[in-house]
N, C-alpha and C positions, 0 to 999 in steps of 0.2 A: 541470806544477802548478805554480802559483803560491805562494808562501810569503812574506808578511809578519809581521815580526817586530817589536814594542815592548814591552822592556825597563823597566819603571817599579819600580827599587829590587827588593824581593819577588813582583812582579808581572808577569808578562808576556801578550801579547795575541797569539798568532798569528792569521794570516787565513791559511787554506787558499782556493786557487781550480781549476778543473781536474778535473782527474782526480784520486785517493788508488788507486793500482795494487800492481800488481807492480815494474814500473818506478820509479815516485814516489816507493814508501813508504821508501829507505832513505834518500832524500833528506829526506826529514818526519824521520826519525829522527836522521840527522846533523845537522841543522837543532836540535833539542832539546838531545839529550845532552850540547852542554856550557853552557848556561842552567840547565837542571832543578833538578841540585841545591842552587842557592841561590834556589830558587822555593816559595813556601811559598800562592801562585795564582797559576791559570794559565785562563786562557779561551781555547777555541777558538774561532772564527769562520767557521763554515762556510757563509756566504752564498754565497761563487762557488762551490762544492765542488760538482759534478752527478753523479757517479759514487766509487764505494769499493766495492771489492772485500775479499775476504777478508786479504790480506796490509795492507789500510788497515786491515783491524777490528784487526790482529792490534797496531797500533800503537798504535793507539788506548787499546788495553786493556793492555797495558804500560805503558805512560804515565797511567792511572787508580791499576793497584795502584802505579807508585810515589806518585803524588799521594797515594793513599790517606795513606801513612806521613807526609806532613813537610809537607800543606795540605789544598789543594782544588781542584777541576778543576768547568769548568762548560762546556758547549758550548752555543754560539748560532747561529742563524739559522741552523734545518736546514730547508732542503727538505722535499717531500713526499716524494721518491726517496730519500731519504737517511733519511727516517725511517720510511720501510716497513722498509727494510732492518736499521734496529738494531732494532724493533718485530719480524722476524722471527726474528731471532738473538738477541733476549733482552736487547741491549745498555739497552733503554730502562730494565729493571730495576736494572743495576748503574752509570747516568751519569746525572750531573745535568743535563738537557736543556732549555733556555730558549728 
């Protein structure tokens, strides 16, 4: 998995590519934890993400819960496979996906 972060004041764009699974989820969590307290707008760009497991979904869910308290979170460029996972798990009801 590759993670690119672009912080612009209180906005952060996080591009995630590859596989978000049990092995890589802690890496994403670590990449976010220092920046999130100062952010009011979080954008995930999943254009390059080709797989997400339940541990990846947990990171997305916990991040959404945090952002609900302090701002907004949007997920962009979701491919068909990832969207199917979001649909099957009910995440489409709680996430903002563009």
